GUPAKE-369601 format. One record per residue (C-alpha): x, z, y; residue number from 1. Coordinates in steps of 0.001 Angstrom, whole numbers. Layout:
N
ATOM     east       up    north  num
ATOM        X        Z        Y  NUM
...
This chain:
337
ATOM     east       up    north  num
ATOM     5522     5570    33825    1
ATOM     2653     4426    36027    2
ATOM     1128     1134    34904    3
ATOM     -565    -1287    37257    4
ATOM    -1992    -3868    34822    5
ATOM    -5632    -4725    34902    6
ATOM    -7427    -2812    32108    7
ATOM   -10119    -4670    30132    8
ATOM   -12899    -2492    28780    9
ATOM   -14964    -3996    25908   10
ATOM   -18256    -2261    25582   11
ATOM   -20457    -1220    28500   12
ATOM   -22460     1679    27174   13
ATOM   -21896     5386    28107   14
ATOM   -18216     5309    27023   15
ATOM   -17355     2023    28616   16
ATOM   -19091     2838    31880   17
ATOM   -17351     6267    31999   18
ATOM   -13988     4470    31594   19
ATOM   -14940     2029    34352   20
ATOM   -15801     4716    36812   21
ATOM   -12629     6669    36135   22
ATOM   -10577     3583    36793   23
ATOM   -12557     2838    39956   24
ATOM   -12021     6417    41241   25
ATOM    -8270     6001    40548   26
ATOM    -8256     2689    42460   27
ATOM    -6914      963    39314   28
ATOM    -7852    -2655    38534   29
ATOM   -10210    -3245    35623   30
ATOM   -12903    -5460    34230   31
ATOM   -15881    -4226    32188   32
ATOM   -17227    -6620    29490   33
ATOM   -20233    -6600    27222   34
ATOM   -21118    -9426    24823   35
ATOM   -24553    -8139    23838   36
ATOM   -25819    -6012    26746   37
ATOM   -29233    -5201    25299   38
ATOM   -27863    -3806    22064   39
ATOM   -26086     -775    23619   40
ATOM   -27569     2343    22043   41
ATOM   -27029     4135    25356   42
ATOM   -30024     2283    26714   43
ATOM   -32226     4342    24370   44
ATOM   -30478     7775    24730   45
ATOM   -32324    10686    26200   46
ATOM   -29071    12143    27617   47
ATOM   -29736    15791    27014   48
ATOM   -27012    18347    27516   49
ATOM   -27533    21768    25891   50
ATOM   -24587    24199    25828   51
ATOM   -25948    26086    22732   52
ATOM   -27126    23918    19877   53
ATOM   -28067    23832    16282   54
ATOM   -30060    26129    14034   55
ATOM   -27271    28754    14334   56
ATOM   -27264    28531    18180   57
ATOM   -23531    28059    18605   58
ATOM   -21777    26639    21737   59
ATOM   -21094    22935    21659   60
ATOM   -17578    21998    20601   61
ATOM   -15109    22803    23429   62
ATOM   -17898    22988    25990   63
ATOM   -15880    25275    28279   64
ATOM   -13270    22477    28715   65
ATOM   -15800    19604    29295   66
ATOM   -18819    20998    30998   67
ATOM   -17599    21417    34582   68
ATOM   -15792    18012    34552   69
ATOM   -18906    16232    33262   70
ATOM   -21194    17520    36022   71
ATOM   -18613    16836    38726   72
ATOM   -18175    13320    37407   73
ATOM   -21878    12530    37409   74
ATOM   -22266    13964    40901   75
ATOM   -19513    11637    42117   76
ATOM   -21143     8663    40458   77
ATOM   -24535     9574    41996   78
ATOM   -22858     9736    45393   79
ATOM   -21230     6307    44944   80
ATOM   -24465     4690    43718   81
ATOM   -26702     6649    46175   82
ATOM   -29165     7402    43375   83
ATOM   -30108    10346    41164   84
ATOM   -28855    10353    37588   85
ATOM   -28449    14061    36654   86
ATOM   -31341    16511    36350   87
ATOM   -30502    20174    35958   88
ATOM   -33113    21758    33599   89
ATOM   -32946    25008    31584   90
ATOM   -33211    24433    27861   91
ATOM   -35945    26624    26313   92
ATOM   -35457    27141    22585   93
ATOM   -38176    29179    20824   94
ATOM   -36966    31540    18097   95
ATOM   -38157    30872    14557   96
ATOM   -39190    34450    14098   97
ATOM   -38305    38034    15045   98
ATOM   -35335    38022    12589   99
ATOM   -33917    34848    14296  100
ATOM   -34266    36542    17704  101
ATOM   -32489    39695    16604  102
ATOM   -29701    37757    15007  103
ATOM   -29153    35829    18238  104
ATOM   -29214    38963    20360  105
ATOM   -26516    40504    18197  106
ATOM   -24472    37309    18487  107
ATOM   -24619    37558    22329  108
ATOM   -23381    41137    22189  109
ATOM   -20433    40179    19902  110
ATOM   -19532    36780    21453  111
ATOM   -19219    36466    25281  112
ATOM   -18759    32683    24856  113
ATOM   -22401    32517    23612  114
ATOM   -23824    35034    26143  115
ATOM   -22205    33034    28956  116
ATOM   -24759    30288    28564  117
ATOM   -27831    32582    28349  118
ATOM   -30045    32689    31390  119
ATOM   -32752    34903    29829  120
ATOM   -34987    35530    26871  121
ATOM   -38642    34861    27619  122
ATOM   -41818    36113    25880  123
ATOM   -44609    34557    27849  124
ATOM   -44714    30901    26822  125
ATOM   -48281    29763    26552  126
ATOM   -47448    26046    26176  127
ATOM   -45169    26294    23114  128
ATOM   -45278    27824    19660  129
ATOM   -42987    30847    20310  130
ATOM   -44375    34007    18738  131
ATOM   -40985    35700    18902  132
ATOM   -40096    34503    22372  133
ATOM   -37464    31938    23364  134
ATOM   -33870    31664    24557  135
ATOM   -33509    30106    28054  136
ATOM   -30161    28398    28506  137
ATOM   -28355    27644    31728  138
ATOM   -25796    24863    32504  139
ATOM   -28080    22375    30835  140
ATOM   -29952    19232    31822  141
ATOM   -30452    15554    31335  142
ATOM   -28477    12465    32385  143
ATOM   -30623     9395    32752  144
ATOM   -28301     7406    30607  145
ATOM   -30112     4102    30701  146
ATOM   -30141     4153    34511  147
ATOM   -26424     5231    34502  148
ATOM   -25523     2217    32377  149
ATOM   -27703     -293    34120  150
ATOM   -26715      725    37652  151
ATOM   -23038      911    36726  152
ATOM   -23222    -2690    35330  153
ATOM   -25007    -3904    38491  154
ATOM   -22606    -2082    40811  155
ATOM   -19427    -3484    39265  156
ATOM   -21136    -6837    38573  157
ATOM   -21709    -7298    42277  158
ATOM   -17984    -6860    42733  159
ATOM   -17000    -9241    39957  160
ATOM   -15816    -6373    37745  161
ATOM   -18572    -6557    35064  162
ATOM   -19115    -9614    32928  163
ATOM   -21493   -10444    30098  164
ATOM   -21026   -12932    27288  165
ATOM   -18340   -13819    24728  166
ATOM   -15212   -11754    25022  167
ATOM   -12104   -13823    25723  168
ATOM    -8582   -12978    24446  169
ATOM    -6788   -10585    26774  170
ATOM    -3128   -10196    27516  171
ATOM    -3552    -6990    29443  172
ATOM    -4441    -3487    28125  173
ATOM    -7715    -3505    26226  174
ATOM    -9954     -537    25455  175
ATOM   -12518    -1018    22711  176
ATOM   -15602     1212    23440  177
ATOM   -18227     -433    21357  178
ATOM   -20115     2604    20159  179
ATOM   -22257     2536    16992  180
ATOM   -22152    -1241    16672  181
ATOM   -18342    -1209    16573  182
ATOM   -18377     1389    13811  183
ATOM   -21032     -361    11739  184
ATOM   -19401    -3744    12051  185
ATOM   -15964    -2151    11401  186
ATOM   -14562    -3953    14415  187
ATOM   -11795    -3773    15641  188
ATOM   -10830    -1186    13045  189
ATOM   -12317      206     9922  190
ATOM   -13346     3856    10119  191
ATOM   -15435     6064     8011  192
ATOM   -18495     7033    10037  193
ATOM   -21800     8951     9918  194
ATOM   -23762     6845    12459  195
ATOM   -27415     7988    12540  196
ATOM   -30476     6283    13899  197
ATOM   -32747     8298    16197  198
ATOM   -36196     7358    17466  199
ATOM   -37559     8578    20788  200
ATOM   -41089     8653    22063  201
ATOM   -42170     8690    25648  202
ATOM   -45197    10968    25893  203
ATOM   -47590    12112    28611  204
ATOM   -48361    15803    28534  205
ATOM   -49800    16931    31940  206
ATOM   -50071    20584    30853  207
ATOM   -46348    20923    30075  208
ATOM   -44010    22319    32735  209
ATOM   -41843    19580    34132  210
ATOM   -38905    21783    35063  211
ATOM   -37471    22556    31603  212
ATOM   -36342    21067    28355  213
ATOM   -37992    22351    25108  214
ATOM   -35875    22253    22008  215
ATOM   -36089    23432    18422  216
ATOM   -35387    20732    15873  217
ATOM   -37358    18318    18083  218
ATOM   -36604    18240    21827  219
ATOM   -38948    17329    24750  220
ATOM   -37139    16320    27958  221
ATOM   -38789    15630    31371  222
ATOM   -38218    12130    32498  223
ATOM   -37675    13264    36099  224
ATOM   -40605    11298    37516  225
ATOM   -42810    14327    37825  226
ATOM   -45815    12458    36482  227
ATOM   -46301    14431    33317  228
ATOM   -44116    12161    31229  229
ATOM   -41423    13347    28816  230
ATOM   -38998    11912    26234  231
ATOM   -39322    13455    22759  232
ATOM   -37188    13057    19669  233
ATOM   -35308    12523    17642  234
ATOM   -35127    12127    13974  235
ATOM   -31937    11318    11982  236
ATOM   -31816     8322     9715  237
ATOM   -28545     7304     7990  238
ATOM   -29639     4214     5951  239
ATOM   -31486     1993     8470  240
ATOM   -28852     1577    11249  241
ATOM   -30867     -812    13423  242
ATOM   -32361     -389    16892  243
ATOM   -35865    -1202    15563  244
ATOM   -38499     1618    15888  245
ATOM   -40356     2446    12659  246
ATOM   -43702     3968    11837  247
ATOM   -42015     6614     9636  248
ATOM   -39673     7561    12481  249
ATOM   -42553     7930    14875  250
ATOM   -44444    10177    12440  251
ATOM   -41398    12450    12066  252
ATOM   -41072    12891    15829  253
ATOM   -44844    13386    16213  254
ATOM   -44757    16113    13637  255
ATOM   -41866    17818    15428  256
ATOM   -43721    17700    18764  257
ATOM   -46771    19327    17214  258
ATOM   -44638    22054    15756  259
ATOM   -43106    22783    19163  260
ATOM   -45976    22588    21688  261
ATOM   -49653    23483    21672  262
ATOM   -50925    21313    24423  263
ATOM   -52427    17789    24183  264
ATOM   -50253    14742    24612  265
ATOM   -50402    10969    24253  266
ATOM   -47694     8470    23229  267
ATOM   -46737     5885    25809  268
ATOM   -43783     4111    24232  269
ATOM   -41355     4187    21308  270
ATOM   -37717     3178    21148  271
ATOM   -34778     3656    18718  272
ATOM   -30994     3768    18956  273
ATOM   -27980     4567    16752  274
ATOM   -25727     7468    17484  275
ATOM   -21963     6607    17157  276
ATOM   -20770     9449    14933  277
ATOM   -17328     9675    13301  278
ATOM   -16839    13389    12696  279
ATOM   -19898    15386    13649  280
ATOM   -20189    14947    17464  281
ATOM   -16480    15043    18192  282
ATOM   -15144    11946    19948  283
ATOM   -12017     9950    19017  284
ATOM    -9509     8107    21199  285
ATOM    -6109     6523    20468  286
ATOM    -3855     3495    20338  287
ATOM    -4347      600    17976  288
ATOM    -1461    -1899    18473  289
ATOM     -228    -4535    20917  290
ATOM    -1608    -2670    23974  291
ATOM    -5006    -2089    22448  292
ATOM    -6844     1266    22579  293
ATOM    -9980     2845    21226  294
ATOM   -12743     5284    22317  295
ATOM   -15715     6058    20112  296
ATOM   -17647     8746    18310  297
ATOM   -19457    10365    21249  298
ATOM   -22368    11116    18946  299
ATOM   -25380    13078    20212  300
ATOM   -23384    14879    22840  301
ATOM   -21829    12024    24662  302
ATOM   -23131    13050    28045  303
ATOM   -20944    16179    27794  304
ATOM   -17838    14503    26428  305
ATOM   -17637    10979    27831  306
ATOM   -16188    11700    31304  307
ATOM   -13170    13871    30355  308
ATOM   -12483    11982    27123  309
ATOM   -12360     8735    29125  310
ATOM   -10036    10397    31709  311
ATOM    -7759    11635    28851  312
ATOM    -7474     8214    27293  313
ATOM    -6664     6578    30609  314
ATOM    -3992     9243    31370  315
ATOM    -2427     8139    28021  316
ATOM    -2559     4490    28862  317
ATOM    -1548     4635    32505  318
ATOM      570     7690    32725  319
ATOM     1897     7983    29094  320
ATOM      313    11422    28645  321
ATOM       72    12496    24992  322
ATOM    -3349    12452    23313  323
ATOM    -4537    15858    22252  324
ATOM    -4456    16233    18482  325
ATOM    -8172    17170    18348  326
ATOM    -9119    13818    19865  327
ATOM    -6486    11650    18231  328
ATOM    -7419     8543    16246  329
ATOM    -4068     8972    14513  330
ATOM    -5564    11974    12613  331
ATOM    -8071     9675    10950  332
ATOM    -7509     7082     8150  333
ATOM    -7831     3510     9419  334
ATOM    -7432       26     7994  335
ATOM    -5916    -1840    10884  336
ATOM    -7302    -4582    13159  337
């Protein structure tokens, strides 16, 4: 049954903003709320999307179901905001050695789902450490997440649909989308999590190509300003779950950059954020109680998953569609509100 109640979204990071845009595109009433706007980890996120990831170079979880929807969603938001948010860049991943390369080439022959995302394998890469060549991926790129969040807040704020400050009690449907802070503070529910802090450097490297992402352990992503600046990161830290940059984190990222590229660079700035991880990078949605709902766990691949996961949750709330088992909060142990 179609519902017409105003939906309240609590949390205005990547998840909350994706929910707000989906409701806006439906023409459904909503209000987006954030009590601590500067604490959203999305403001520090690099926003990289790589179809094939990890040391084993496997496709991201369910990427064939989410990829097209994500890019169409961001294009629609760009059109509405009249600004650029999504940058299509190939991801260049150097092989560790000749054995690593042969293993991947055999994988492509055996698994069309892997080969689908391969643009080419390059050998001439003077700017990176790549003695065995590198995989070049297609369908990849970067969402300028900070700009997406800030401009979404401003756009809906000018229409009275985004509010900052203490969250009042609500009698209409409420969606909690508080990201890592919600998981760490165990609010509104208690869930086991594996939130991980990551630190990101902005560097200037004029000799690096600005039309591609480099990735192997550490990643280096063009900012999109075409001024020789890049984002580079990110380490994983599970004990210090604050947004405070550290000297140790900076050194880890610097070491990763030096292993990846062989051109000079300088550090311009340093930020940190916490990834909201519940089960690897697989998001979770579901019902709590008394017309309250939940979306979290976007992890390090939130740019890929946020649009369709938000759409799926809203179909459940507004149209009574079932939640797919692989996304369902009901599959996880919780300890109530």
